[in-house]
PDB file of N, CA, C and O in Angstrom, chain B, residues numbered from 101:
ATOM      1  N   UNK B 101     127.050 -52.905  -2.087  1.00  0.00           N
ATOM      2  CA  UNK B 101     127.942 -52.832  -0.959  1.00  0.00           C
ATOM      3  C   UNK B 101     129.315 -53.307  -1.404  1.00  0.00           C
ATOM      4  O   UNK B 101     129.432 -54.345  -2.054  1.00  0.00           O
ATOM      5  N   UNK B 102     130.316 -52.582  -1.073  1.00  0.00           N
ATOM      6  CA  UNK B 102     131.683 -52.924  -1.402  1.00  0.00           C
ATOM      7  C   UNK B 102     132.103 -54.172  -0.638  1.00  0.00           C
ATOM      8  O   UNK B 102     131.670 -54.380   0.496  1.00  0.00           O
ATOM      9  N   UNK B 103     132.937 -54.998  -1.245  1.00  0.00           N
ATOM     10  CA  UNK B 103     133.333 -56.233  -0.581  1.00  0.00           C
ATOM     11  C   UNK B 103     134.125 -55.989   0.689  1.00  0.00           C
ATOM     12  O   UNK B 103     134.210 -56.870   1.545  1.00  0.00           O
ATOM     13  N   UNK B 104     134.701 -54.819   0.823  1.00  0.00           N
ATOM     14  CA  UNK B 104     135.474 -54.555   2.028  1.00  0.00           C
ATOM     15  C   UNK B 104     134.681 -53.764   3.067  1.00  0.00           C
ATOM     16  O   UNK B 104     135.209 -53.433   4.129  1.00  0.00           O
ATOM     17  N   UNK B 105     133.433 -53.465   2.771  1.00  0.00           N
ATOM     18  CA  UNK B 105     132.621 -52.702   3.718  1.00  0.00           C
ATOM     19  C   UNK B 105     132.341 -53.519   4.967  1.00  0.00           C
ATOM     20  O   UNK B 105     132.129 -54.730   4.906  1.00  0.00           O
ATOM     21  N   UNK B 106     132.346 -52.836   6.091  1.00  0.00           N
ATOM     22  CA  UNK B 106     131.992 -53.511   7.337  1.00  0.00           C
ATOM     23  C   UNK B 106     130.480 -53.545   7.430  1.00  0.00           C
ATOM     24  O   UNK B 106     129.801 -52.594   7.043  1.00  0.00           O
ATOM     25  N   UNK B 107     129.958 -54.647   7.945  1.00  0.00           N
ATOM     26  CA  UNK B 107     128.515 -54.825   7.994  1.00  0.00           C
ATOM     27  C   UNK B 107     128.094 -55.098   9.420  1.00  0.00           C
ATOM     28  O   UNK B 107     128.598 -56.021  10.060  1.00  0.00           O
ATOM     29  N   UNK B 108     127.181 -54.307   9.911  1.00  0.00           N
ATOM     30  CA  UNK B 108     126.639 -54.538  11.250  1.00  0.00           C
ATOM     31  C   UNK B 108     125.708 -55.725  11.201  1.00  0.00           C
ATOM     32  O   UNK B 108     125.080 -55.987  10.175  1.00  0.00           O
ATOM     33  N   UNK B 109     125.615 -56.447  12.306  1.00  0.00           N
ATOM     34  CA  UNK B 109     124.776 -57.648  12.314  1.00  0.00           C
ATOM     35  C   UNK B 109     123.321 -57.304  12.019  1.00  0.00           C
ATOM     36  O   UNK B 109     122.587 -58.148  11.504  1.00  0.00           O
ATOM     37  N   UNK B 110     122.894 -56.104  12.328  1.00  0.00           N
ATOM     38  CA  UNK B 110     121.521 -55.707  12.021  1.00  0.00           C
ATOM     39  C   UNK B 110     121.264 -55.600  10.537  1.00  0.00           C
ATOM     40  O   UNK B 110     120.117 -55.696  10.102  1.00  0.00           O
ATOM     41  N   UNK B 111     122.323 -55.400   9.738  1.00  0.00           N
ATOM     42  CA  UNK B 111     122.184 -55.308   8.290  1.00  0.00           C
ATOM     43  C   UNK B 111     122.290 -56.677   7.620  1.00  0.00           C
ATOM     44  O   UNK B 111     121.925 -56.829   6.454  1.00  0.00           O
ATOM     45  N   UNK B 112     122.777 -57.647   8.337  1.00  0.00           N
ATOM     46  CA  UNK B 112     122.995 -58.962   7.754  1.00  0.00           C
ATOM     47  C   UNK B 112     121.803 -59.851   8.076  1.00  0.00           C
ATOM     48  O   UNK B 112     121.671 -60.353   9.192  1.00  0.00           O
ATOM     49  N   UNK B 113     120.963 -60.034   7.113  1.00  0.00           N
ATOM     50  CA  UNK B 113     119.770 -60.867   7.295  1.00  0.00           C
ATOM     51  C   UNK B 113     119.675 -61.871   6.155  1.00  0.00           C
ATOM     52  O   UNK B 113     120.077 -61.586   5.027  1.00  0.00           O
ATOM     53  N   UNK B 114     119.153 -63.019   6.453  1.00  0.00           N
ATOM     54  CA  UNK B 114     118.871 -63.964   5.386  1.00  0.00           C
ATOM     55  C   UNK B 114     117.806 -63.370   4.495  1.00  0.00           C
ATOM     56  O   UNK B 114     116.848 -62.763   4.974  1.00  0.00           O
ATOM     57  N   UNK B 115     117.974 -63.545   3.208  1.00  0.00           N
ATOM     58  CA  UNK B 115     117.014 -62.998   2.261  1.00  0.00           C
ATOM     59  C   UNK B 115     115.637 -63.580   2.473  1.00  0.00           C
ATOM     60  O   UNK B 115     115.501 -64.685   2.998  1.00  0.00           O
ATOM     61  N   UNK B 116     114.626 -62.857   2.075  1.00  0.00           N
ATOM     62  CA  UNK B 116     113.244 -63.301   2.232  1.00  0.00           C
ATOM     63  C   UNK B 116     113.068 -64.657   1.582  1.00  0.00           C
ATOM     64  O   UNK B 116     113.396 -64.847   0.410  1.00  0.00           O
ATOM     65  N   UNK B 117     112.556 -65.584   2.340  1.00  0.00           N
ATOM     66  CA  UNK B 117     112.296 -66.921   1.823  1.00  0.00           C
ATOM     67  C   UNK B 117     113.528 -67.807   1.772  1.00  0.00           C
ATOM     68  O   UNK B 117     113.422 -68.981   1.416  1.00  0.00           O
ATOM     69  N   UNK B 118     114.712 -67.267   2.125  1.00  0.00           N
ATOM     70  CA  UNK B 118     115.931 -68.060   2.041  1.00  0.00           C
ATOM     71  C   UNK B 118     115.861 -69.276   2.951  1.00  0.00           C
ATOM     72  O   UNK B 118     116.466 -70.307   2.654  1.00  0.00           O
ATOM     73  N   UNK B 119     115.134 -69.169   4.050  1.00  0.00           N
ATOM     74  CA  UNK B 119     115.025 -70.292   4.960  1.00  0.00           C
ATOM     75  C   UNK B 119     114.215 -71.442   4.381  1.00  0.00           C
ATOM     76  O   UNK B 119     114.311 -72.572   4.860  1.00  0.00           O
ATOM     77  N   UNK B 120     113.429 -71.168   3.370  1.00  0.00           N
ATOM     78  CA  UNK B 120     112.577 -72.200   2.779  1.00  0.00           C
ATOM     79  C   UNK B 120     113.170 -72.794   1.510  1.00  0.00           C
ATOM     80  O   UNK B 120     112.628 -73.760   0.971  1.00  0.00           O
ATOM     81  N   UNK B 121     114.266 -72.238   1.029  1.00  0.00           N
ATOM     82  CA  UNK B 121     114.839 -72.769  -0.198  1.00  0.00           C
ATOM     83  C   UNK B 121     116.185 -73.392   0.095  1.00  0.00           C
ATOM     84  O   UNK B 121     116.743 -73.202   1.176  1.00  0.00           O
ATOM     85  N   UNK B 122     116.696 -74.118  -0.843  1.00  0.00           N
ATOM     86  CA  UNK B 122     118.011 -74.708  -0.694  1.00  0.00           C
ATOM     87  C   UNK B 122     118.887 -74.212  -1.837  1.00  0.00           C
ATOM     88  O   UNK B 122     118.398 -73.865  -2.913  1.00  0.00           O
ATOM     89  N   UNK B 123     120.171 -74.188  -1.585  1.00  0.00           N
ATOM     90  CA  UNK B 123     121.153 -73.763  -2.560  1.00  0.00           C
ATOM     91  C   UNK B 123     122.215 -74.845  -2.631  1.00  0.00           C
ATOM     92  O   UNK B 123     122.698 -75.309  -1.599  1.00  0.00           O
ATOM     93  N   UNK B 124     122.579 -75.247  -3.831  1.00  0.00           N
ATOM     94  CA  UNK B 124     123.643 -76.217  -3.997  1.00  0.00           C
ATOM     95  C   UNK B 124     124.938 -75.434  -4.160  1.00  0.00           C
ATOM     96  O   UNK B 124     125.077 -74.654  -5.102  1.00  0.00           O
ATOM     97  N   UNK B 125     125.883 -75.635  -3.252  1.00  0.00           N
ATOM     98  CA  UNK B 125     127.116 -74.860  -3.247  1.00  0.00           C
ATOM     99  C   UNK B 125     128.284 -75.732  -2.831  1.00  0.00           C
ATOM    100  O   UNK B 125     128.220 -76.419  -1.812  1.00  0.00           O
ATOM    101  N   UNK B 126     129.351 -75.705  -3.615  1.00  0.00           N
ATOM    102  CA  UNK B 126     130.580 -76.444  -3.332  1.00  0.00           C
ATOM    103  C   UNK B 126     130.310 -77.910  -2.979  1.00  0.00           C
ATOM    104  O   UNK B 126     130.871 -78.456  -2.029  1.00  0.00           O
ATOM    105  N   UNK B 127     129.440 -78.521  -3.768  1.00  0.00           N
ATOM    106  CA  UNK B 127     129.173 -79.941  -3.611  1.00  0.00           C
ATOM    107  C   UNK B 127     128.238 -80.326  -2.491  1.00  0.00           C
ATOM    108  O   UNK B 127     128.093 -81.507  -2.177  1.00  0.00           O
ATOM    109  N   UNK B 128     127.596 -79.330  -1.880  1.00  0.00           N
ATOM    110  CA  UNK B 128     126.647 -79.692  -0.826  1.00  0.00           C
ATOM    111  C   UNK B 128     125.415 -78.808  -0.885  1.00  0.00           C
ATOM    112  O   UNK B 128     125.446 -77.678  -1.371  1.00  0.00           O
ATOM    113  N   UNK B 129     124.340 -79.363  -0.375  1.00  0.00           N
ATOM    114  CA  UNK B 129     123.071 -78.659  -0.336  1.00  0.00           C
ATOM    115  C   UNK B 129     123.007 -77.818   0.925  1.00  0.00           C
ATOM    116  O   UNK B 129     123.174 -78.331   2.032  1.00  0.00           O
ATOM    117  N   UNK B 130     122.764 -76.519   0.757  1.00  0.00           N
ATOM    118  CA  UNK B 130     122.636 -75.616   1.903  1.00  0.00           C
ATOM    119  C   UNK B 130     121.166 -75.335   2.115  1.00  0.00           C
ATOM    120  O   UNK B 130     120.475 -74.866   1.211  1.00  0.00           O
ATOM    121  N   UNK B 131     120.698 -75.619   3.296  1.00  0.00           N
ATOM    122  CA  UNK B 131     119.300 -75.385   3.639  1.00  0.00           C
ATOM    123  C   UNK B 131     119.194 -74.521   4.884  1.00  0.00           C
ATOM    124  O   UNK B 131     120.092 -73.736   5.187  1.00  0.00           O
ATOM    125  N   UNK B 132     118.114 -74.668   5.586  1.00  0.00           N
ATOM    126  CA  UNK B 132     117.822 -73.852   6.760  1.00  0.00           C
ATOM    127  C   UNK B 132     118.933 -73.950   7.809  1.00  0.00           C
ATOM    128  O   UNK B 132     119.384 -72.929   8.328  1.00  0.00           O
ATOM    129  N   UNK B 133     119.365 -75.137   8.115  1.00  0.00           N
ATOM    130  CA  UNK B 133     120.399 -75.317   9.154  1.00  0.00           C
ATOM    131  C   UNK B 133     121.711 -74.653   8.767  1.00  0.00           C
ATOM    132  O   UNK B 133     122.344 -73.977   9.579  1.00  0.00           O
ATOM    133  N   UNK B 134     122.109 -74.855   7.520  1.00  0.00           N
ATOM    134  CA  UNK B 134     123.376 -74.296   7.076  1.00  0.00           C
ATOM    135  C   UNK B 134     123.331 -72.763   7.049  1.00  0.00           C
ATOM    136  O   UNK B 134     124.289 -72.105   7.454  1.00  0.00           O
ATOM    137  N   UNK B 135     122.219 -72.201   6.575  1.00  0.00           N
ATOM    138  CA  UNK B 135     122.100 -70.744   6.554  1.00  0.00           C
ATOM    139  C   UNK B 135     122.010 -70.179   7.970  1.00  0.00           C
ATOM    140  O   UNK B 135     122.497 -69.078   8.227  1.00  0.00           O
ATOM    141  N   UNK B 136     121.401 -70.911   8.879  1.00  0.00           N
ATOM    142  CA  UNK B 136     121.361 -70.463  10.276  1.00  0.00           C
ATOM    143  C   UNK B 136     122.772 -70.478  10.863  1.00  0.00           C
ATOM    144  O   UNK B 136     123.145 -69.579  11.617  1.00  0.00           O
ATOM    145  N   UNK B 137     123.534 -71.474  10.525  1.00  0.00           N
ATOM    146  CA  UNK B 137     124.927 -71.556  10.997  1.00  0.00           C
ATOM    147  C   UNK B 137     125.753 -70.400  10.434  1.00  0.00           C
ATOM    148  O   UNK B 137     126.532 -69.776  11.154  1.00  0.00           O
ATOM    149  N   UNK B 138     125.578 -70.119   9.141  1.00  0.00           N
ATOM    150  CA  UNK B 138     126.277 -68.985   8.529  1.00  0.00           C
ATOM    151  C   UNK B 138     125.842 -67.683   9.191  1.00  0.00           C
ATOM    152  O   UNK B 138     126.673 -66.814   9.455  1.00  0.00           O
ATOM    153  N   UNK B 139     124.554 -67.544   9.458  1.00  0.00           N
ATOM    154  CA  UNK B 139     124.052 -66.320  10.091  1.00  0.00           C
ATOM    155  C   UNK B 139     124.660 -66.143  11.479  1.00  0.00           C
ATOM    156  O   UNK B 139     124.964 -65.019  11.879  1.00  0.00           O
ATOM    157  N   UNK B 140     124.840 -67.237  12.218  1.00  0.00           N
ATOM    158  CA  UNK B 140     125.475 -67.144  13.544  1.00  0.00           C
ATOM    159  C   UNK B 140     126.919 -66.671  13.430  1.00  0.00           C
ATOM    160  O   UNK B 140     127.392 -65.907  14.272  1.00  0.00           O
ATOM    161  N   UNK B 141     127.620 -67.122  12.395  1.00  0.00           N
ATOM    162  CA  UNK B 141     128.996 -66.670  12.165  1.00  0.00           C
ATOM    163  C   UNK B 141     129.005 -65.170  11.880  1.00  0.00           C
ATOM    164  O   UNK B 141     129.836 -64.435  12.412  1.00  0.00           O
ATOM    165  N   UNK B 142     128.084 -64.726  11.045  1.00  0.00           N
ATOM    166  CA  UNK B 142     127.977 -63.295  10.717  1.00  0.00           C
ATOM    167  C   UNK B 142     127.658 -62.495  11.971  1.00  0.00           C
ATOM    168  O   UNK B 142     128.297 -61.478  12.239  1.00  0.00           O
ATOM    169  N   UNK B 143     126.682 -62.943  12.730  1.00  0.00           N
ATOM    170  CA  UNK B 143     126.253 -62.215  13.929  1.00  0.00           C
ATOM    171  C   UNK B 143     127.349 -62.147  14.990  1.00  0.00           C
ATOM    172  O   UNK B 143     127.407 -61.191  15.763  1.00  0.00           O
ATOM    173  N   UNK B 144     128.208 -63.145  15.028  1.00  0.00           N
ATOM    174  CA  UNK B 144     129.283 -63.182  16.015  1.00  0.00           C
ATOM    175  C   UNK B 144     130.419 -62.221  15.667  1.00  0.00           C
ATOM    176  O   UNK B 144     131.279 -61.947  16.504  1.00  0.00           O
ATOM    177  N   UNK B 145     130.425 -61.709  14.433  1.00  0.00           N
ATOM    178  CA  UNK B 145     131.513 -60.845  13.984  1.00  0.00           C
ATOM    179  C   UNK B 145     130.961 -59.582  13.314  1.00  0.00           C
ATOM    180  O   UNK B 145     131.265 -59.331  12.147  1.00  0.00           O
ATOM    181  N   UNK B 146     130.170 -58.793  14.015  1.00  0.00           N
ATOM    182  CA  UNK B 146     129.480 -57.668  13.373  1.00  0.00           C
ATOM    183  C   UNK B 146     130.398 -56.572  12.841  1.00  0.00           C
ATOM    184  O   UNK B 146     129.996 -55.809  11.962  1.00  0.00           O
ATOM    185  N   UNK B 147     131.605 -56.480  13.349  1.00  0.00           N
ATOM    186  CA  UNK B 147     132.509 -55.420  12.904  1.00  0.00           C
ATOM    187  C   UNK B 147     133.504 -55.899  11.854  1.00  0.00           C
ATOM    188  O   UNK B 147     134.418 -55.158  11.492  1.00  0.00           O
ATOM    189  N   UNK B 148     133.345 -57.100  11.367  1.00  0.00           N
ATOM    190  CA  UNK B 148     134.286 -57.678  10.394  1.00  0.00           C
ATOM    191  C   UNK B 148     133.823 -57.451   8.964  1.00  0.00           C
ATOM    192  O   UNK B 148     132.639 -57.243   8.699  1.00  0.00           O
ATOM    193  N   UNK B 149     134.779 -57.496   8.054  1.00  0.00           N
ATOM    194  CA  UNK B 149     134.459 -57.365   6.633  1.00  0.00           C
ATOM    195  C   UNK B 149     133.895 -58.689   6.118  1.00  0.00           C
ATOM    196  O   UNK B 149     134.042 -59.732   6.757  1.00  0.00           O
ATOM    197  N   UNK B 150     133.255 -58.631   4.967  1.00  0.00           N
ATOM    198  CA  UNK B 150     132.738 -59.850   4.345  1.00  0.00           C
ATOM    199  C   UNK B 150     133.891 -60.794   4.018  1.00  0.00           C
ATOM    200  O   UNK B 150     133.719 -62.012   4.064  1.00  0.00           O
ATOM    201  N   UNK B 151     135.050 -60.259   3.693  1.00  0.00           N
ATOM    202  CA  UNK B 151     136.238 -61.070   3.420  1.00  0.00           C
ATOM    203  C   UNK B 151     136.604 -61.924   4.632  1.00  0.00           C
ATOM    204  O   UNK B 151     136.821 -63.128   4.503  1.00  0.00           O
ATOM    205  N   UNK B 152     136.670 -61.310   5.787  1.00  0.00           N
ATOM    206  CA  UNK B 152     137.040 -62.025   7.020  1.00  0.00           C
ATOM    207  C   UNK B 152     135.960 -63.038   7.391  1.00  0.00           C
ATOM    208  O   UNK B 152     136.263 -64.159   7.800  1.00  0.00           O
ATOM    209  N   UNK B 153     134.711 -62.638   7.247  1.00  0.00           N
ATOM    210  CA  UNK B 153     133.609 -63.557   7.543  1.00  0.00           C
ATOM    211  C   UNK B 153     133.645 -64.737   6.576  1.00  0.00           C
ATOM    212  O   UNK B 153     133.422 -65.875   6.987  1.00  0.00           O
ATOM    213  N   UNK B 154     133.923 -64.482   5.298  1.00  0.00           N
ATOM    214  CA  UNK B 154     134.013 -65.565   4.307  1.00  0.00           C
ATOM    215  C   UNK B 154     135.125 -66.534   4.671  1.00  0.00           C
ATOM    216  O   UNK B 154     134.969 -67.743   4.499  1.00  0.00           O
ATOM    217  N   UNK B 155     136.250 -66.022   5.173  1.00  0.00           N
ATOM    218  CA  UNK B 155     137.338 -66.905   5.605  1.00  0.00           C
ATOM    219  C   UNK B 155     136.865 -67.824   6.728  1.00  0.00           C
ATOM    220  O   UNK B 155     137.171 -69.017   6.737  1.00  0.00           O
ATOM    221  N   UNK B 156     136.124 -67.264   7.667  1.00  0.00           N
ATOM    222  CA  UNK B 156     135.638 -68.076   8.793  1.00  0.00           C
ATOM    223  C   UNK B 156     134.596 -69.103   8.330  1.00  0.00           C
ATOM    224  O   UNK B 156     134.615 -70.252   8.772  1.00  0.00           O
ATOM    225  N   UNK B 157     133.704 -68.691   7.453  1.00  0.00           N
ATOM    226  CA  UNK B 157     132.700 -69.626   6.919  1.00  0.00           C
ATOM    227  C   UNK B 157     133.406 -70.760   6.180  1.00  0.00           C
ATOM    228  O   UNK B 157     133.072 -71.930   6.369  1.00  0.00           O
ATOM    229  N   UNK B 158     134.381 -70.418   5.341  1.00  0.00           N
ATOM    230  CA  UNK B 158     135.128 -71.451   4.614  1.00  0.00           C
ATOM    231  C   UNK B 158     135.839 -72.396   5.572  1.00  0.00           C
ATOM    232  O   UNK B 158     135.862 -73.607   5.351  1.00  0.00           O
ATOM    233  N   UNK B 159     136.413 -71.851   6.622  1.00  0.00           N
ATOM    234  CA  UNK B 159     137.115 -72.681   7.599  1.00  0.00           C
ATOM    235  C   UNK B 159     136.150 -73.644   8.283  1.00  0.00           C
ATOM    236  O   UNK B 159     136.437 -74.834   8.413  1.00  0.00           O
ATOM    237  N   UNK B 160     135.005 -73.122   8.718  1.00  0.00           N
ATOM    238  CA  UNK B 160     134.056 -73.968   9.443  1.00  0.00           C
ATOM    239  C   UNK B 160     133.384 -75.002   8.545  1.00  0.00           C
ATOM    240  O   UNK B 160     133.109 -76.118   8.983  1.00  0.00           O
ATOM    241  N   UNK B 161     133.119 -74.636   7.289  1.00  0.00           N
ATOM    242  CA  UNK B 161     132.467 -75.583   6.374  1.00  0.00           C
ATOM    243  C   UNK B 161     133.482 -76.407   5.570  1.00  0.00           C
ATOM    244  O   UNK B 161     133.111 -77.304   4.813  1.00  0.00           O
ATOM    245  N   UNK B 162     134.770 -76.086   5.749  1.00  0.00           N
ATOM    246  CA  UNK B 162     135.853 -76.782   5.025  1.00  0.00           C
ATOM    247  C   UNK B 162     135.705 -76.635   3.514  1.00  0.00           C
ATOM    248  O   UNK B 162     135.877 -77.600   2.769  1.00  0.00           O
ATOM    249  N   UNK B 163     135.386 -75.429   3.072  1.00  0.00           N
ATOM    250  CA  UNK B 163     135.256 -75.164   1.640  1.00  0.00           C
ATOM    251  C   UNK B 163     136.602 -74.753   1.084  1.00  0.00           C
ATOM    252  O   UNK B 163     137.127 -73.689   1.410  1.00  0.00           O
ATOM    253  N   UNK B 164     137.152 -75.604   0.245  1.00  0.00           N
ATOM    254  CA  UNK B 164     138.468 -75.352  -0.343  1.00  0.00           C
ATOM    255  C   UNK B 164     138.421 -75.478  -1.855  1.00  0.00           C
ATOM    256  O   UNK B 164     137.591 -76.188  -2.423  1.00  0.00           O
ATOM    257  N   UNK B 165     139.326 -74.775  -2.473  1.00  0.00           N
ATOM    258  CA  UNK B 165     139.503 -74.873  -3.923  1.00  0.00           C
ATOM    259  C   UNK B 165     140.345 -76.107  -4.196  1.00  0.00           C
ATOM    260  O   UNK B 165     140.934 -76.669  -3.273  1.00  0.00           O
ATOM    261  N   UNK B 166     140.412 -76.537  -5.452  1.00  0.00           N
ATOM    262  CA  UNK B 166     141.258 -77.697  -5.772  1.00  0.00           C
ATOM    263  C   UNK B 166     142.728 -77.498  -5.377  1.00  0.00           C
ATOM    264  O   UNK B 166     143.451 -78.470  -5.160  1.00  0.00           O
ATOM    265  N   UNK B 167     143.159 -76.249  -5.286  1.00  0.00           N
ATOM    266  CA  UNK B 167     144.539 -75.951  -4.890  1.00  0.00           C
ATOM    267  C   UNK B 167     144.765 -76.116  -3.398  1.00  0.00           C
ATOM    268  O   UNK B 167     145.906 -76.083  -2.939  1.00  0.00           O
ATOM    269  N   UNK B 168     143.689 -76.294  -2.632  1.00  0.00           N
ATOM    270  CA  UNK B 168     143.793 -76.432  -1.189  1.00  0.00           C
ATOM    271  C   UNK B 168     143.523 -75.141  -0.438  1.00  0.00           C
ATOM    272  O   UNK B 168     143.336 -75.159   0.778  1.00  0.00           O
ATOM    273  N   UNK B 169     143.502 -74.015  -1.152  1.00  0.00           N
ATOM    274  CA  UNK B 169     143.199 -72.737  -0.508  1.00  0.00           C
ATOM    275  C   UNK B 169     141.708 -72.646  -0.236  1.00  0.00           C
ATOM    276  O   UNK B 169     140.900 -73.288  -0.907  1.00  0.00           O
ATOM    277  N   UNK B 170     141.351 -71.833   0.767  1.00  0.00           N
ATOM    278  CA  UNK B 170     139.936 -71.615   1.041  1.00  0.00           C
ATOM    279  C   UNK B 170     139.275 -70.955  -0.167  1.00  0.00           C
ATOM    280  O   UNK B 170     139.905 -70.160  -0.864  1.00  0.00           O
ATOM    281  N   UNK B 171     138.014 -71.282  -0.413  1.00  0.00           N
ATOM    282  CA  UNK B 171     137.238 -70.740  -1.538  1.00  0.00           C
ATOM    283  C   UNK B 171     136.588 -69.420  -1.131  1.00  0.00           C
ATOM    284  O   UNK B 171     135.365 -69.288  -1.149  1.00  0.00           O
ATOM    285  N   UNK B 172     137.411 -68.455  -0.769  1.00  0.00           N
ATOM    286  CA  UNK B 172     136.933 -67.203  -0.185  1.00  0.00           C
ATOM    287  C   UNK B 172     136.150 -66.360  -1.185  1.00  0.00           C
ATOM    288  O   UNK B 172     135.102 -65.816  -0.837  1.00  0.00           O
ATOM    289  N   UNK B 173     136.637 -66.241  -2.420  1.00  0.00           N
ATOM    290  CA  UNK B 173     135.941 -65.388  -3.394  1.00  0.00           C
ATOM    291  C   UNK B 173     134.523 -65.877  -3.669  1.00  0.00           C
ATOM    292  O   UNK B 173     133.582 -65.084  -3.667  1.00  0.00           O
ATOM    293  N   UNK B 174     134.368 -67.161  -3.903  1.00  0.00           N
ATOM    294  CA  UNK B 174     133.026 -67.668  -4.166  1.00  0.00           C
ATOM    295  C   UNK B 174     132.159 -67.631  -2.910  1.00  0.00           C
ATOM    296  O   UNK B 174     130.944 -67.452  -3.004  1.00  0.00           O
ATOM    297  N   UNK B 175     132.758 -67.795  -1.752  1.00  0.00           N
ATOM    298  CA  UNK B 175     132.006 -67.699  -0.501  1.00  0.00           C
ATOM    299  C   UNK B 175     131.524 -66.262  -0.282  1.00  0.00           C
ATOM    300  O   UNK B 175     130.397 -66.046   0.163  1.00  0.00           O
ATOM    301  N   UNK B 176     132.377 -65.279  -0.596  1.00  0.00           N
ATOM    302  CA  UNK B 176     131.956 -63.876  -0.475  1.00  0.00           C
ATOM    303  C   UNK B 176     130.754 -63.605  -1.368  1.00  0.00           C
ATOM    304  O   UNK B 176     129.837 -62.883  -0.977  1.00  0.00           O
ATOM    305  N   UNK B 177     130.755 -64.181  -2.567  1.00  0.00           N
ATOM    306  CA  UNK B 177     129.621 -64.021  -3.471  1.00  0.00           C
ATOM    307  C   UNK B 177     128.367 -64.673  -2.894  1.00  0.00           C
ATOM    308  O   UNK B 177     127.281 -64.098  -2.965  1.00  0.00           O
ATOM    309  N   UNK B 178     128.510 -65.862  -2.325  1.00  0.00           N
ATOM    310  CA  UNK B 178     127.381 -66.528  -1.666  1.00  0.00           C
ATOM    311  C   UNK B 178     126.837 -65.657  -0.544  1.00  0.00           C
ATOM    312  O   UNK B 178     125.624 -65.484  -0.426  1.00  0.00           O
ATOM    313  N   UNK B 179     127.723 -65.108   0.282  1.00  0.00           N
ATOM    314  CA  UNK B 179     127.289 -64.236   1.370  1.00  0.00           C
ATOM    315  C   UNK B 179     126.534 -63.027   0.832  1.00  0.00           C
ATOM    316  O   UNK B 179     125.498 -62.647   1.377  1.00  0.00           O
ATOM    317  N   UNK B 180     127.038 -62.436  -0.213  1.00  0.00           N
ATOM    318  CA  UNK B 180     126.391 -61.264  -0.794  1.00  0.00           C
ATOM    319  C   UNK B 180     125.007 -61.602  -1.328  1.00  0.00           C
ATOM    320  O   UNK B 180     124.061 -60.841  -1.125  1.00  0.00           O
ATOM    321  N   UNK B 181     124.881 -62.718  -1.998  1.00  0.00           N
ATOM    322  CA  UNK B 181     123.613 -63.092  -2.624  1.00  0.00           C
ATOM    323  C   UNK B 181     122.587 -63.643  -1.638  1.00  0.00           C
ATOM    324  O   UNK B 181     121.387 -63.415  -1.798  1.00  0.00           O
ATOM    325  N   UNK B 182     123.049 -64.359  -0.630  1.00  0.00           N
ATOM    326  CA  UNK B 182     122.117 -65.081   0.231  1.00  0.00           C
ATOM    327  C   UNK B 182     122.021 -64.578   1.663  1.00  0.00           C
ATOM    328  O   UNK B 182     121.039 -64.870   2.345  1.00  0.00           O
ATOM    329  N   UNK B 183     123.000 -63.839   2.132  1.00  0.00           N
ATOM    330  CA  UNK B 183     122.993 -63.436   3.534  1.00  0.00           C
ATOM    331  C   UNK B 183     122.974 -61.924   3.678  1.00  0.00           C
ATOM    332  O   UNK B 183     122.144 -61.393   4.416  1.00  0.00           O
ATOM    333  N   UNK B 184     123.859 -61.222   3.000  1.00  0.00           N
ATOM    334  CA  UNK B 184     123.979 -59.779   3.167  1.00  0.00           C
ATOM    335  C   UNK B 184     122.990 -59.049   2.268  1.00  0.00           C
ATOM    336  O   UNK B 184     123.378 -58.370   1.317  1.00  0.00           O
ATOM    337  N   UNK B 185     121.723 -59.197   2.579  1.00  0.00           N
ATOM    338  CA  UNK B 185     120.672 -58.492   1.837  1.00  0.00           C
ATOM    339  C   UNK B 185     120.042 -57.490   2.770  1.00  0.00           C
ATOM    340  O   UNK B 185     119.758 -57.792   3.929  1.00  0.00           O
ATOM    341  N   UNK B 186     119.833 -56.338   2.277  1.00  0.00           N
ATOM    342  CA  UNK B 186     119.145 -55.317   3.089  1.00  0.00           C
ATOM    343  C   UNK B 186     117.653 -55.546   2.978  1.00  0.00           C
ATOM    344  O   UNK B 186     117.140 -55.853   1.902  1.00  0.00           O
ATOM    345  N   UNK B 187     116.961 -55.396   4.088  1.00  0.00           N
ATOM    346  CA  UNK B 187     115.522 -55.617   4.098  1.00  0.00           C
ATOM    347  C   UNK B 187     114.804 -54.316   3.880  1.00  0.00           C
ATOM    348  O   UNK B 187     113.574 -54.286   3.854  1.00  0.00           O
TER     349      UNK B 187
END
């Protein structure tokens, strides 16, 4: 899927077993609660690009690069690997 592709909420699902595993990302452990929160952000914006959703996730989780900018590129990769999986 292209990074600029729009994704319907029906296509955005947590990967199989993702709710049972944890991922260490940007200095924090992401588990069931965090992935559920990310999924709610995705579901609330079904017509948005992964770029826009990544900006919102970064804003809500306060994920910033050392320069102070949001860590959008790495967040987009996290979304692709852990959230935007087709079933």
